NUNU-645083 format. One record per residue: x negated, y, z negated of N, C-alpha, C, CB in turn; residue number from 0. Coordinates in steps of 0.02 Angstrom, whole numbers. Each point is the difference from the previous one (the first is absolute). Glycine has a CB too. Example, Ala and Ser with C-alpha at 12.3 -4.5 7.8 and 13.67 -1.06 7.14 Angstrom:
BEGIN
((-660,-284,-390),(45,59,0),(-45,60,0),(95,-59,-62),0)
((-77,112,98),(-42,59,-3),(39,55,-37),(-59,-32,108),1)
! end
This chain:
BEGIN
((-41,-60,0),(41,60,0),(-43,63,0),(90,-63,-60),0)
((-142,58,20),(-45,57,-4),(-33,14,67),(-20,-26,-121),1)
((0,-24,156),(-33,8,65),(48,28,51),(-77,-96,-26),2)
((140,71,24),(50,25,47),(12,75,-11),(54,-114,4),3)
((-52,131,-71),(11,71,-16),(-57,43,26),(65,-34,-102),4)
((-128,10,95),(-58,38,23),(1,6,76),(-67,-39,-99),5)
((86,-16,131),(4,2,74),(52,50,23),(-37,-119,5),6)
((93,117,-42),(54,46,18),(-22,73,-10),(85,-88,-31),7)
((-119,98,-27),(-24,68,-12),(-51,21,53),(19,-17,-124),8)
((-62,-30,144),(-50,16,52),(32,18,66),(-79,-76,-56),9)
((132,37,72),(35,14,63),(33,69,-2),(20,-122,15),10)
((10,137,-75),(33,65,-7),(-51,57,4),(89,-54,-71),11)
((-148,41,43),(-52,52,1),(-24,13,71),(-35,-33,-116),12)
((25,-23,150),(-22,8,70),(53,35,42),(-70,-104,-11),13)
((134,87,-4),(55,31,37),(4,75,-14),(62,-109,-3),14)
((-74,125,-62),(1,71,-18),(-56,39,35),(50,-32,-112),15)
((-108,0,111),(-57,33,32),(13,9,75),(-77,-50,-87),16)
((110,-4,115),(15,4,71),(48,58,14),(-19,-124,10),17)
((70,128,-55),(49,55,9),(-34,69,-7),(91,-76,-44),18)
((-137,77,-5),(-35,64,-9),(-41,19,62),(-6,-23,-124),19)
((-26,-29,150),(-39,14,61),(44,22,57),(-85,-84,-36),20)
((145,53,41),(46,18,54),(24,72,-7),(36,-120,6),21)
((-29,142,-69),(22,69,-12),(-55,50,19),(75,-40,-92),22)
((-137,18,78),(-57,45,15),(-16,3,74),(-45,-25,-112),23)
((53,-27,150),(-19,-4,70),(29,55,44),(-10,-122,-16),24)
((76,137,9),(27,54,42),(-37,66,-8),(111,-55,-7),25)
((-131,72,-54),(-36,63,-11),(-69,-3,32),(63,17,-107),26)
((-97,-75,96),(-66,-7,30),(3,2,76),(-36,-66,-99),27)
((87,30,124),(9,0,73),(13,70,25),(44,-116,-5),28)
((-2,154,-33),(16,69,22),(-62,44,-3),(118,-14,-41),29)
((-157,4,-12),(-62,39,-6),(-48,-16,56),(14,3,-124),30)
((-19,-69,137),(-45,-20,55),(24,29,66),(-27,-106,-62),31)
((94,105,69),(29,27,62),(-15,75,7),(90,-88,-5),32)
((-83,122,-51),(-13,73,1),(-73,15,16),(92,17,-83),33)
((-135,-58,51),(-72,10,14),(-16,-13,73),(-26,-34,-118),34)
((55,-19,145),(-11,-15,71),(26,56,44),(8,-122,-25),35)
((50,149,7),(30,54,40),(-43,63,-4),(115,-48,-21),36)
((-139,63,-38),(-44,59,-8),(-63,-8,42),(44,18,-115),37)
((-70,-79,114),(-61,-13,39),(13,8,74),(-40,-78,-89),38)
((99,52,111),(19,6,70),(9,74,20),(55,-113,-5),39)
((-22,151,-40),(11,71,13),(-67,37,5),(111,-6,-59),40)
((-157,-12,15),(-66,32,0),(-36,-14,66),(-6,-9,-125),41)
((10,-54,146),(-31,-19,64),(32,38,57),(-28,-113,-44),42)
((95,118,42),(36,36,53),(-18,74,2),(94,-81,-11),43)
((-98,112,-50),(-19,71,-3),(-70,11,26),(75,15,-98),44)
((-120,-62,82),(-69,6,23),(-3,-5,76),(-40,-50,-107),45)
((80,4,135),(2,-7,73),(28,63,33),(14,-123,-13),46)
((39,151,-17),(30,61,27),(-49,58,-3),(113,-40,-35),47)
((-149,44,-21),(-49,53,-7),(-55,-5,53),(24,4,-123),48)
((-48,-66,132),(-52,-10,50),(27,15,70),(-53,-87,-73),49)
((116,70,84),(30,13,65),(6,75,13),(63,-107,-9),50)
((-43,144,-44),(5,73,6),(-68,31,14),(99,0,-77),51)
((-150,-25,39),(-68,26,11),(-24,-13,71),(-24,-18,-122),52)
((41,-42,147),(-20,-18,68),(34,44,51),(-19,-118,-38),53)
((85,130,26),(38,44,46),(-29,70,0),(103,-69,-20),54)
((-117,95,-41),(-29,67,-5),(-66,5,36),(58,16,-110),55)
((-100,-69,100),(-65,-2,33),(8,-1,76),(-48,-60,-99),56)
((97,22,122),(13,-3,72),(22,67,27),(30,-121,-11),57)
((12,157,-28),(24,66,21),(-58,49,3),(113,-24,-51),58)
((-156,22,0),(-58,45,0),(-45,-15,59),(5,8,-125),59)
((-18,-73,137),(-41,-20,57),(31,22,65),(-42,-98,-65),60)
((109,90,69),(35,20,61),(-5,74,12),(79,-95,-17),61)
((-71,135,-38),(-6,73,6),(-71,19,21),(90,15,-87),62)
((-139,-50,57),(-69,14,17),(-14,-15,73),(-33,-26,-117),63)
((60,-32,140),(-9,-18,71),(34,50,46),(-8,-120,-33),64)
((67,144,12),(36,49,40),(-41,64,7),(109,-48,-37),65)
((-142,67,-19),(-41,60,3),(-59,-9,47),(35,28,-117),66)
((-63,-90,113),(-57,-14,44),(21,0,73),(-54,-66,-91),67)
((115,38,102),(24,-5,69),(22,67,27),(34,-117,-23),68)
((-14,164,-22),(23,65,21),(-57,40,31),(88,-1,-89),69)
((-82,17,151),(-53,33,36),(19,72,14),(-35,-108,52),70)
((-10,154,-70),(14,71,13),(-6,12,75),(-43,33,-114),71)
((92,1,142),(2,13,71),(-19,72,14),(90,-88,15),72)
((-129,97,37),(-21,68,21),(24,11,71),(-103,-2,-76),73)
((165,25,85),(29,5,67),(-32,53,45),(105,-37,-52),74)
((-145,82,22),(-33,52,40),(-75,-11,5),(90,80,-34),75)
((-113,-140,13),(-72,-12,1),(-37,37,-55),(8,-18,122),76)
((29,40,-172),(-28,41,-54),(-30,-43,-55),(83,89,26),77)
((-128,-135,-7),(-32,-45,-47),(-43,39,-49),(0,-91,86),78)
((0,69,-148),(-37,37,-51),(-76,-7,10),(95,-17,-80),79)
((-118,-43,94),(-72,-12,7),(-18,-14,73),(-4,-45,-117),80)
((32,84,162),(-9,-11,71),(-74,-3,19),(109,57,21),81)
((-147,-7,-42),(-71,2,17),(-39,-50,-40),(11,120,29),82)
((14,-138,-89),(-35,-48,-42),(-5,-69,31),(39,65,-97),83)
((16,-87,129),(-2,-68,28),(-22,-1,73),(89,-32,-79),84)
((-94,90,111),(-19,0,71),(-72,20,10),(117,27,28),85)
((-148,4,-79),(-67,26,10),(-48,-28,-52),(48,105,48),86)
((-104,-129,-25),(-53,-23,-44),(-38,61,-26),(-10,-111,62),87)
((6,118,-128),(-31,60,-29),(-73,7,21),(78,-10,-96),88)
((-112,-46,106),(-71,4,19),(-8,25,71),(-24,-94,-78),89)
((68,72,123),(-5,21,70),(33,68,12),(-2,-121,33),90)
((52,138,-74),(36,62,11),(48,-6,58),(-97,62,-45),91)
((131,-7,60),(49,0,54),(-36,6,67),(88,52,-76),92)
((-84,-103,118),(-38,2,64),(23,55,47),(-16,-122,-12),93)
((77,147,3),(25,52,44),(-40,65,-7),(114,-51,-6),94)
((-142,62,-53),(-41,60,-10),(-62,0,45),(41,6,-118),95)
((-63,-66,137),(-60,-6,42),(14,18,72),(-42,-88,-77),96)
((105,84,98),(15,14,71),(33,69,8),(14,-123,20),97)
((5,154,-75),(26,68,4),(-57,49,14),(95,-29,-80),98)
((-81,79,120),(-51,49,19),(6,63,-43),(-1,-45,117),99)
((-56,73,-135),(-1,59,-42),(37,59,32),(-108,-39,-48),100)
((103,45,114),(32,57,35),(76,0,-8),(-94,-2,82),101)
((123,-55,-97),(73,-3,-8),(23,34,-64),(1,-107,65),102)
((-47,112,-114),(20,21,-67),(-37,61,-27),(28,-117,-20),103)
((-91,124,35),(-41,52,-31),(27,70,14),(-99,-75,9),104)
((115,111,-63),(27,68,7),(70,2,28),(-115,38,15),105)
((150,-95,-14),(67,-5,31),(55,-8,-53),(-53,-51,104),106)
((112,71,-83),(60,-13,-41),(29,-67,22),(25,124,-14),107)
((-17,-170,-34),(18,-69,17),(62,-23,-39),(-120,-25,25),108)
((156,-23,4),(59,-28,-30),(-5,-76,3),(70,101,32),109)
((-58,-134,-89),(-1,-74,-3),(70,-24,-16),(-122,-1,-38),110)
((156,-29,87),(68,-24,-9),(-1,-71,-27),(40,73,95),111)
((-5,-84,-152),(-1,-66,-31),(-65,-12,-36),(78,-42,87),112)
((-98,88,-131),(-66,-2,-31),(-6,-53,-54),(-11,121,24),113)
((67,-150,-46),(0,-50,-54),(-33,29,-62),(-3,-94,85),114)
((-49,61,-112),(-31,23,-62),(-54,52,11),(24,-111,-47),115)
((-31,134,109),(-43,58,15),(-74,-13,3),(86,63,-53),116)
((-108,-125,46),(-72,-14,-2),(-34,20,66),(22,-94,-80),117)
((6,73,136),(-30,16,65),(3,76,12),(31,-114,45),118)
((24,144,-63),(8,73,8),(-57,37,-35),(125,-13,7),119)
((-139,-7,-69),(-53,33,-39),(-68,-15,29),(71,-8,-103),120)
((-82,-54,125),(-65,-18,28),(-14,39,65),(11,-115,-51),121)
((41,127,91),(-9,40,61),(-21,71,-18),(86,-70,60),122)
((-53,98,-111),(-16,68,-21),(-72,5,-25),(120,18,-31),123)
((-142,-68,-6),(-67,1,-28),(-54,-11,54),(47,-43,-108),124)
((-34,-4,153),(-52,-18,49),(-4,51,57),(18,-119,-29),125)
((40,144,51),(0,42,61),(13,73,-14),(39,-99,62),126)
((-29,118,-125),(6,70,-20),(56,37,37),(-121,-1,-25),127)
((181,-24,14),(59,33,30),(9,70,-31),(55,-112,21),128)
((-25,155,17),(21,64,-28),(57,-12,-49),(-35,63,105),129)
((82,-105,-83),(55,-22,-44),(27,-66,27),(30,119,-30),130)
((-2,-160,-15),(32,-61,21),(58,-14,-47),(-108,-47,48),131)
((167,38,-19),(61,-14,-38),(20,-72,12),(38,121,8),132)
((-28,-158,-61),(24,-69,5),(73,-3,-21),(-115,-45,-21),133)
((157,16,62),(71,-7,-19),(19,-74,0),(26,114,49),134)
((20,-130,-95),(23,-69,-5),(72,0,-23),(-116,-42,-26),135)
((155,-8,47),(70,-4,-16),(12,-17,-74),(22,-35,118),136)
((-72,4,-150),(7,-25,-68),(-33,49,-49),(3,-120,42),137)
((36,148,-88),(-28,47,-49),(-51,-34,-46),(107,64,4),138)
((-99,-129,-16),(-48,-36,-42),(-68,-3,34),(93,-67,-49),139)
((-93,57,115),(-64,-2,35),(-32,70,0),(42,-95,73),140)
((-2,147,-70),(-27,68,-3),(-32,12,-69),(88,41,82),141)
((-56,-66,-135),(-30,5,-67),(-66,-37,-3),(115,9,-50),142)
((-117,-68,82),(-63,-38,3),(-53,39,37),(65,-107,-2),143)
((-45,141,55),(-47,39,40),(-31,57,-41),(66,-28,104),144)
((-26,62,-143),(-27,54,-42),(-45,-29,-55),(103,70,23),145)
((-87,-130,-47),(-43,-32,-49),(-69,-14,31),(101,-52,-57),146)
((-101,26,118),(-64,-13,35),(-37,65,14),(50,-104,51),147)
((-13,157,-35),(-32,64,14),(-37,26,-61),(89,26,84),148)
((-57,-32,-142),(-34,22,-62),(-62,-42,-14),(111,38,-46),149)
((-105,-103,60),(-57,-45,-11),(-58,17,46),(80,-90,-34),150)
((-66,101,98),(-52,18,48),(-32,67,-18),(60,-65,89),151)
((-18,113,-112),(-25,66,-16),(-48,-4,-60),(107,52,43),152)
((-90,-93,-93),(-45,-7,-57),(-66,-31,21),(99,-13,-76),153)
((-95,-38,118),(-61,-33,24),(-43,50,39),(60,-110,5),154)
((-29,150,36),(-36,48,41),(-34,52,-43),(82,-18,93),155)
((-49,41,-146),(-29,50,-44),(-60,-28,-37),(112,53,-13),156)
((-108,-116,-9),(-56,-32,-33),(-60,-5,47),(80,-65,-73),157)
((-67,46,135),(-54,-7,49),(-34,67,14),(61,-97,52),158)
((-20,149,-47),(-27,67,14),(-42,25,-58),(98,25,74),159)
((-73,-36,-135),(-38,22,-59),(-66,-37,-6),(107,27,-57),160)
((-107,-92,73),(-61,-39,-2),(-50,25,51),(65,-100,-39),161)
((-41,118,97),(-43,26,54),(-32,66,-21),(71,-58,86),162)
((-32,101,-118),(-26,65,-22),(-55,-8,-52),(111,51,25),163)
((-100,-95,-72),(-50,-12,-53),(-64,-27,30),(92,-21,-83),164)
((-87,-27,128),(-59,-29,33),(-37,53,39),(57,-111,6),165)
((-21,155,27),(-30,53,41),(-40,48,-45),(93,-10,85),166)
((-64,26,-142),(-32,46,-46),(-65,-30,-28),(112,47,-29),167)
((-111,-112,13),(-59,-32,-28),(-56,-4,51),(73,-66,-75),168)
((-58,52,137),(-50,-4,53),(-34,67,11),(65,-92,55),169)
((-25,146,-53),(-28,66,12),(-46,21,-58),(102,31,67),170)
((-83,-48,-128),(-41,18,-57),(-68,-35,2),(104,17,-68),171)
((-104,-79,93),(-62,-38,4),(-46,27,56),(60,-101,-45),172)
((-30,123,99),(-39,19,59),(-25,72,-3),(65,-82,66),173)
((-23,127,-84),(-16,72,5),(-17,33,-65),(74,3,95),174)
((-76,7,-139),(-8,40,-60),(66,8,-35),(-95,60,51),175)
((96,-68,-115),(62,-6,-39),(43,62,7),(-59,-74,-79),176)
((28,133,71),(41,61,-3),(31,16,67),(-74,43,-91),177)
((34,-42,143),(25,18,67),(51,-51,24),(-109,56,26),178)
((94,-121,-32),(44,-51,27),(65,-2,-39),(-99,-66,37),179)
((97,79,-102),(62,-1,-39),(48,52,25),(-63,-42,-100),180)
((38,103,113),(44,53,24),(26,-16,70),(-62,83,-70),181)
((18,-111,112),(22,-17,68),(53,-55,-2),(-113,32,44),182)
((104,-80,-89),(47,-56,-4),(67,24,-25),(-94,-78,-21),183)
((93,126,-26),(64,26,-25),(39,34,54),(-52,15,-111),184)
((17,21,155),(33,32,57),(30,-52,46),(-79,97,-7),185)
((40,-151,18),(23,-52,45),(61,-35,-30),(-116,-15,44),186)
((115,1,-109),(56,-33,-32),(62,43,4),(-78,-58,-77),187)
((69,123,69),(56,46,5),(30,-1,70),(-51,72,-89),188)
((8,-73,139),(24,-2,69),(36,-66,13),(-95,74,36),189)
((68,-130,-61),(30,-65,11),(69,-4,-32),(-114,-51,4),190)
((121,77,-65),(64,-3,-34),(52,41,37),(-59,-17,-109),191)
((36,73,139),(47,40,39),(24,-38,61),(-57,104,-39),192)
((10,-139,72),(19,-39,59),(45,-58,-20),(-108,31,56),193)
((93,-59,-115),(39,-57,-24),(72,20,-13),(-103,-51,-49),194)
((112,110,20),(68,22,-16),(41,9,64),(-42,56,-104),195)
((8,-35,158),(35,9,63),(19,-67,31),(-62,108,19),196)
((19,-158,-29),(13,-65,30),(27,-50,-50),(-90,23,80),197)
((114,0,-136),(27,-44,-52),(56,-43,29),(-31,83,-90),198)
((32,-147,72),(50,-46,27),(71,24,-11),(-79,-92,-20),199)
((92,123,-38),(67,22,-15),(22,59,45),(-17,-38,-118),200)
((-32,73,146),(15,54,47),(9,-25,71),(-63,78,-73),201)
((40,-140,85),(1,-28,67),(56,-52,9),(-123,20,7),202)
((131,-63,-58),(46,-57,5),(64,14,-40),(-98,-78,15),203)
((154,61,14),(65,5,-35),(45,-57,24),(-11,127,-12),204)
((61,-142,-28),(47,-54,17),(72,24,-12),(-87,-87,-31),205)
((132,55,68),(70,19,-6),(45,-60,16),(-28,119,31),206)
((83,-126,-68),(48,-52,14),(47,25,55),(-6,-45,-119),207)
((12,6,172),(43,21,56),(15,-59,45),(-48,117,-4),208)
((109,-122,26),(19,-48,51),(-10,34,68),(85,-60,-78),209)
((-142,49,107),(-19,38,60),(49,-10,57),(-119,-9,-35),210)
((144,-52,42),(44,-16,57),(67,35,-5),(-56,-109,9),211)
((79,125,-69),(67,29,-9),(-1,69,-30),(42,-114,-12),212)
((-99,137,-11),(-3,64,-34),(19,58,46),(-89,-46,-74),213)
((129,91,48),(19,60,37),(-40,60,-25),(115,-47,18),214)
((-167,34,-57),(-41,54,-27),(-32,41,56),(-22,-69,-103),215)
((34,134,105),(-31,41,52),(-75,6,-14),(107,65,17),216)
((-146,-75,34),(-73,4,-8),(-27,62,36),(-7,-126,-9),217)
((-19,172,-31),(-29,60,31),(-72,-10,16),(81,69,-62),218)
((-106,-130,53),(-71,-12,11),(-10,-53,53),(-24,31,-118),219)
((-27,-21,159),(-20,-51,48),(-68,-28,-20),(66,57,92),220)
((-82,-114,-63),(-61,-36,-20),(-44,-13,61),(62,-53,-96),221)
((-127,46,81),(-48,-17,52),(-4,-75,11),(-66,103,-29),222)
((75,-141,-26),(-4,-73,4),(55,-30,-43),(-124,5,20),223)
((161,-53,8),(51,-36,-37),(-16,-75,2),(87,89,26),224)
((-88,-119,-85),(-12,-72,-5),(66,-36,-12),(-116,20,-46),225)
((126,-75,83),(59,-42,-10),(-25,-73,2),(82,87,53),226)
((-104,-111,-110),(-35,-64,-4),(44,-53,-32),(-110,60,-7),227)
((126,-112,46),(41,-56,-25),(66,24,-29),(-105,-64,-24),228)
((137,109,60),(64,29,-22),(56,-13,49),(-65,88,-60),229)
((50,-91,125),(52,-4,51),(48,-58,-11),(-79,52,80),230)
((54,-110,-101),(44,-58,-10),(54,15,-50),(-95,-75,27),231)
((76,106,-83),(48,11,-55),(53,51,20),(-89,-28,-82),232)
((69,80,117),(49,49,25),(44,-32,52),(-79,94,-23),233)
((49,-135,66),(37,-33,54),(52,-48,-29),(-100,11,75),234)
((80,-52,-124),(46,-49,-29),(56,33,-41),(-94,-81,-3),235)
((79,137,-29),(50,32,-43),(45,49,37),(-79,-13,-93),236)
((55,43,148),(40,49,36),(5,-12,75),(-33,81,-87),237)
((11,-139,108),(9,-21,69),(-38,41,50),(110,-38,-34),238)
((-91,31,97),(-33,36,55),(7,76,-8),(21,-97,75),239)
((37,119,-99),(9,73,-10),(-49,27,-51),(122,-13,27),240)
((-134,-26,-80),(-48,22,-51),(-70,3,27),(72,-50,-86),241)
((-90,3,129),(-67,0,30),(-10,60,45),(-1,-125,-6),242)
((50,140,48),(-6,57,45),(-1,65,-40),(60,-64,91),243)
((-21,67,-145),(-1,59,-43),(-70,10,-29),(122,-16,-27),244)
((-152,-39,5),(-68,3,-27),(-48,29,51),(24,-99,-73),245)
((-25,71,134),(-47,23,51),(13,72,20),(-8,-118,42),246)
((71,136,-35),(17,69,21),(-21,50,-53),(96,-44,66),247)
((-84,26,-129),(-16,45,-55),(-76,10,-6),(104,-37,-60),248)
((-141,-17,69),(-73,5,-1),(-24,47,55),(-8,-117,-47),249)
((36,108,106),(-22,42,57),(13,74,-15),(24,-95,79),250)
((33,110,-108),(17,70,-16),(-45,29,-54),(117,-23,33),251)
((-139,-19,-80),(-41,24,-55),(-74,8,18),(81,-55,-77),252)
((-100,31,135),(-70,5,21),(-14,66,36),(-5,-124,9),253)
((-52,154,-26),(-23,56,38),(-15,-22,72),(-49,53,-105),254)
((52,-8,154),(-25,-17,67),(-73,-23,-6),(79,84,54),255)
((-95,-141,-24),(-67,-28,-5),(-8,-46,-61),(-43,102,58),256)
((96,-109,-98),(-3,-43,-59),(2,-74,19),(55,90,-66),257)
((-69,-132,17),(-1,-72,14),(43,-39,-50),(-116,13,48),258)
((142,-69,-24),(36,-48,-41),(-42,-64,-3),(114,50,31),259)
((-131,-71,-92),(-36,-63,-10),(53,-52,-20),(-110,58,-35),260)
((125,-104,80),(56,-46,-9),(-25,-72,-7),(74,77,66),261)
((-50,-111,-118),(-16,-70,-11),(67,-39,-4),(-110,29,-60),262)
((137,-51,117),(65,-35,-1),(-8,-74,-19),(42,80,87),263)
((5,-105,-125),(0,-72,-15),(26,-39,60),(17,24,-123),264)
((-43,-84,134),(23,-41,57),(69,-29,-13),(-120,-28,27),265)
((153,4,25),(68,-26,-6),(3,-60,-47),(23,40,116),266)
((-75,-80,-120),(-1,-57,-46),(10,22,-72),(-75,-61,79),267)
((50,121,-94),(7,26,-68),(73,19,-13),(-119,42,3),268)
((154,-19,48),(72,14,-7),(37,-64,-19),(-8,94,85),269)
((-9,-148,-51),(34,-63,-12),(-9,-24,-72),(-17,-30,120),270)
((-41,41,-148),(-14,-22,-68),(40,40,-52),(-114,-35,37),271)
((127,98,-22),(31,44,-50),(72,19,15),(-113,43,-21),272)
((143,-74,71),(66,22,21),(54,-13,-53),(-35,-22,117),273)
((23,-23,-163),(52,-19,-49),(-9,34,-68),(9,-108,59),274)
((-49,160,-63),(-10,33,-65),(63,35,-24),(-120,14,28),275)
((166,2,18),(64,30,-19),(51,-14,55),(-58,90,-68),276)
((121,-79,53),(52,-9,51),(-9,49,57),(79,-41,-89),277)
((-101,101,72),(-10,52,51),(-55,-20,49),(37,87,-81),278)
((-93,-111,55),(-55,-20,44),(19,-60,43),(-82,44,-84),279)
((120,-90,55),(21,-59,38),(46,21,58),(-9,-71,-104),280)
((54,118,91),(46,23,52),(-37,39,54),(92,5,-85),281)
((-137,41,64),(-36,40,49),(-48,-42,42),(10,97,-77),282)
((-38,-149,46),(-46,-43,37),(34,-30,62),(-59,-27,-108),283)
((122,9,100),(37,-31,56),(16,49,56),(48,-80,-82),284)
((-49,145,68),(20,49,50),(-58,40,29),(109,7,-58),285)
((-170,-18,33),(-58,38,24),(-14,-15,73),(-48,-1,-117),286)
((40,53,156),(-16,-7,71),(-73,19,15),(120,25,27),287)
((-147,22,-65),(-68,24,13),(-50,-41,-41),(44,116,24),288)
((-78,-161,10),(-52,-39,-34),(-64,41,-5),(52,-108,43),289)
((-98,90,-89),(-62,37,-9),(-41,9,64),(-2,-42,-115),290)
((6,-8,159),(-39,6,63),(27,54,46),(-27,-121,-9),291)
((87,147,-5),(28,54,41),(-13,69,-30),(88,-80,39),292)
((-120,83,-97),(-10,65,-33),(-43,47,42),(10,-57,-111),293)
((-61,29,144),(-44,41,41),(39,37,54),(-95,-80,-22),294)
((138,44,57),(40,30,53),(47,54,-29),(-6,-107,66),295)
((36,94,-122),(45,48,-31),(-37,64,-19),(71,-94,-43),296)
((-128,86,11),(-38,58,-24),(-30,41,57),(-25,-64,-104),297)
((4,32,158),(-31,36,56),(52,28,49),(-100,-74,-12),298)
((148,32,31),(46,19,52),(63,35,-25),(-42,-95,65),299)
((62,80,-126),(62,28,-26),(-11,55,-52),(53,-109,22),300)
((-97,96,-70),(-12,48,-53),(-44,57,25),(11,-90,-86),301)
((-63,74,125),(-38,54,31),(-74,4,-18),(104,59,1),302)
((-132,-110,-31),(-71,1,-14),(-39,-6,66),(18,-51,-115),303)
((-76,82,116),(-38,5,63),(-39,-63,16),(-8,121,-19),304)
((-27,-148,-31),(-41,-60,12),(-8,-38,-65),(-61,57,93),305)
((35,-118,-88),(-8,-43,-58),(-66,-37,2),(124,-13,-7),306)
((-155,5,-51),(-61,-39,-7),(16,-62,-42),(-74,104,10),307)
((46,-160,10),(7,-61,-40),(-66,-13,-35),(86,-49,81),308)
((-87,57,-147),(-62,-8,-38),(-1,-68,-37),(-9,126,-12),309)
((52,-171,33),(7,-65,-33),(-65,-39,2),(121,-1,29),310)
((-157,4,26),(-60,-41,9),(-50,12,-55),(18,2,123),311)
((-20,59,-149),(-49,17,-53),(16,-37,-65),(-17,111,53),312)
((78,-137,-59),(20,-35,-61),(-7,-75,7),(78,92,-24),313)
((-98,-116,82),(-3,-73,11),(-47,-33,-50),(23,18,122),314)
((-2,-75,-148),(-41,-36,-48),(10,23,-71),(-81,-17,89),315)
((126,66,-100),(12,24,-68),(33,-54,-42),(10,118,43),316)
((-35,-126,-104),(29,-51,-46),(33,34,-59),(-87,-82,35),317)
((99,146,-30),(26,38,-58),(75,7,1),(-107,60,-3),318)
((142,-94,47),(73,1,-3),(33,43,52),(-12,-21,-118),319)
((-26,62,155),(29,43,51),(-31,-16,68),(21,90,-86),320)
((14,-130,125),(-24,-17,67),(53,18,52),(-72,-93,-48),321)
((113,143,31),(53,21,46),(-28,51,50),(87,-21,-89),322)
((-55,28,146),(-23,49,49),(10,71,-26),(28,-80,93),323)
((-74,124,-76),(4,71,-19),(-7,41,64),(-47,-21,-117),324)
((94,67,126),(0,43,59),(-2,73,-21),(65,-87,65),325)
((-99,127,-24),(-4,72,-13),(33,36,59),(-107,-12,-67),326)
((164,44,53),(39,36,51),(-16,74,-4),(92,-87,-5),327)
((-105,117,63),(-19,71,4),(57,41,29),(-121,-32,13),328)
((137,86,-47),(52,46,25),(-33,51,47),(68,-15,-107),329)
((-29,41,153),(-25,50,46),(-28,60,-38),(83,-37,87),330)
((-138,64,-62),(-33,55,-35),(28,68,16),(-101,-69,-1),331)
((136,76,58),(25,66,21),(76,-2,8),(-109,24,58),332)
((140,30,-77),(73,5,2),(26,-11,71),(-3,78,-97),333)
((-35,-56,148),(23,-6,69),(8,-73,20),(-57,108,28),334)
((24,-153,-64),(3,-71,18),(58,-36,-35),(-123,2,17),335)
((161,35,-59),(48,-33,-43),(71,0,27),(-71,32,-94),336)
((83,2,149),(69,8,23),(38,-65,7),(-38,100,58),337)
((13,-146,-17),(34,-64,12),(3,-42,-63),(-38,4,119),338)
((-17,-4,-156),(-3,-39,-61),(51,24,-51),(-121,-22,21),339)
((127,88,-28),(47,28,-48),(71,-20,18),(-77,96,-21),340)
((91,-100,87),(67,-20,22),(16,-71,-23),(-11,76,100),341)
((-37,-121,-92),(10,-69,-20),(11,-5,-76),(-71,-39,97),342)
((31,77,-135),(6,-2,-72),(68,24,-23),(-123,17,-10),343)
((148,35,42),(66,26,-18),(53,-53,12),(-36,116,27),344)
((30,-152,29),(50,-53,15),(-5,-56,-50),(-6,29,120),345)
((-55,-51,-136),(-8,-55,-47),(16,20,-71),(-86,-47,75),346)
((74,111,-91),(13,24,-67),(74,4,-15),(-106,63,4),347)
((148,-73,46),(72,0,-13),(18,-54,-50),(20,43,116),348)
((-64,-92,-122),(12,-53,-50),(0,29,-71),(-54,-83,76),349)
((22,141,-87),(-1,31,-67),(70,13,-24),(-111,52,24),350)
((153,-29,22),(68,17,-20),(40,-61,-20),(-4,97,76),351)
((-16,-155,-51),(37,-61,-15),(-25,-32,-64),(19,-18,122),352)
((-75,42,-149),(-29,-32,-59),(37,22,-63),(-112,-5,57),353)
! end
């Protein structure tokens, strides 16, 4: 009996413990479930965070790529570093080697489409123009030109001062200190007077102007007009009418006996740049006057007397300018201008349409 009672008690104890465990299991299961759910949520949040970071990174990369792909367009050829990428600094501008001093020395000159003004200033320095005005359609390029002018002027002043000091030292060594010092002071005074007359700021100037469309009255005529690598841009932006307006206006602004130094871009260059704007693309399709016909237009229609081709002197140039250069001469006497003036008046009718 005693054993049966113990067995019964043992069974009851085990049953009680079992019931207790059964009561506890739902809570443990719920806790385990909650822990699992929290862990899953944490993993999900981590994935979402990483996904957001990846998306943001992709957007930044995309924006960066868009900026890289965005290309600044210069519809008028008004490149900021035009001379920088076309000219080797060591070789310099090869066109200066074929230009003649007689075209510029003591002359009033005009440079159409001067860009950053480097060539304009170099012509003034090398050939001693009486005056030279550079004009460009882009006000930013005109600002660049004045920056270069200040830079060249500072360099020139340093060179002149160095020369004066060297001259003074040589005279002191050769002649006697007292006499040579006074003579050198006189010479320095004379030099500074000459320098002030030939100062770059008194010779070179720049102006923003759309030459092809400007209605600005010009009370001044010029002995030499430069139009270097400009015709294509005027042609593409204002068509044949713009080109004829350019040539006619140049002819009117030249003194009798004056010259036009023309560097036209070839037709292949038109093809490369025709899509820089909707306007250039449209005008490209309607252009009738190709660059090879410019000579006939300028001689037979505009009224220039003769033309020189100085292209051969540039052959073999590796400095970025291997385009043809022509020098057109205007009649020297008014009596020779009658027929030419008639043609210019007819062609200049395009001005009214601009």
